[in-house]
N, C-alpha and C positions, 0 to 999 in steps of 0.2 A: 307578794302578790295576791290580788283578789281572786277569789274563786272564778274557774273558767265557766263562761255563760253557754247555757245550751243553746242552739240553734235546730230549727226544724227546716228540712229540704225535702222537695219532691225529686225524686229518681225515675227514670224508666224501669221496669222490671230487667229489662237487659242489662243494663249499666249496675243495678243494685246485684244482680247475678255475676256478672264480670268482677265487682269488687269481691264478692264473697268467694269466687274459685282464687284470686288473689291472696286471700287471708287464707284460705285453707290451705294454701300451698306455702304459706309461711313467710310469702312477702312482706306481708303487713300483720300486726297482733290483733286487728280488729277493724271493723268497719270505721269507727272513730278515727284510727290511728291512719287509715287509706285517707279520708276526708281531711284531716288534719294536716298531714303532708301534701296534698294535693293544694290548699288554701295555702300554706306557707311558699310552695313552689309558684304558686301566682304572684304572691305579695313581692317575692323576691324579684320575679319579672318584670313587674311592675314599679319597683322600687325607684328608681329616678323620678317617672311621673309623680309619685307619692310625694317623695320629698319636696319636687318642684311646688305641688299643691300645697304642701304646708307650710313650707316659706312664704308663698304667695298669699295665702288666706290668713297669716299668724296663729296657725294652731299648735298647739302644746300636746304632744305624744306621751301618754303615760296616764298617769292618776293624778288629778288635781284634788286637794281636799281642804275645804274651806270649813272655819269652827266660828264661832259666835264671837270670840274676840277680836279675831281678825277683820270680821264683817263689821262689828261695832265701831273698830278704828278707822277703817274707810268712812263710814257713815258719819262719824263725828268731825272727819276732815273735809267732808262734802265732795267726796270721792265717789266713782262708781268702777265698776268690772265689766271689762268685756272678756267674757269667760267662752273659749273655743279649744275644746278639747276633744283629741281623737284616742278613746280609752276610756276612762271613769271619772265622774266627777262625782265625789263625797262630799255632800253637806252634812254636817254633826246634826244630830237628832235635836239637841237644845237650842238651834237656831231657830228664832221665829219666823213666822212665812212672811211678815211684814218688813221684817228686817232685810231679808233675803231678797224681796222684791224691790225695796228701796235703794240697794247697793249693786245688784246686779242688772247692769242693763242692757247688756246683748248676752244672747246665751245660743253656744252652739255645741252639741255634743254628738260626737259620732260614735257610739258605743253605747254605755251605761250612765244612768243616773242613780245614784244612792242617795236617798233623802227621804222624808217624811212625806205623806201625801199631802200634809197641808201646805209644805213650803214646795212641793211638786206641782200644787193647784196654783199656788201663787205665782210662780214663773212660768206658769202655762205650759207645763208638760203634761202632755197627755200619759194616763196610764198604760204600763205595759198590760198584755194579756197573758202573762206569764202564770202558773200556778206557784212559780216560787218567790213573787213578788208580794 
């Protein structure tokens, strides 16, 4: 599995204080543990809606990995790809931007794209403003 992504959220001081009390009392090991648990609970609560959306939109959940050989094969066959991912799209570093742009016709990623800056630019993916990028 890929490394977890960092997310920044704004909470009221009262909400943050309440989380800290629960952490101090041992209900959660950390603020992160509380927030991760809360996020998972909400995702579980909305799981049926998410499943319907995923089916309706033809989304793939997980990690989609594209390499140069695979993209060249599609290009030689005159095929294009519709890539719709919930999770992560990983495009190998040796994939030329022109090849990615020629083969990937439609792109929707809900999550993270790991690709070179040149490939991201060729696909019209805006740069993230994260120090990890």
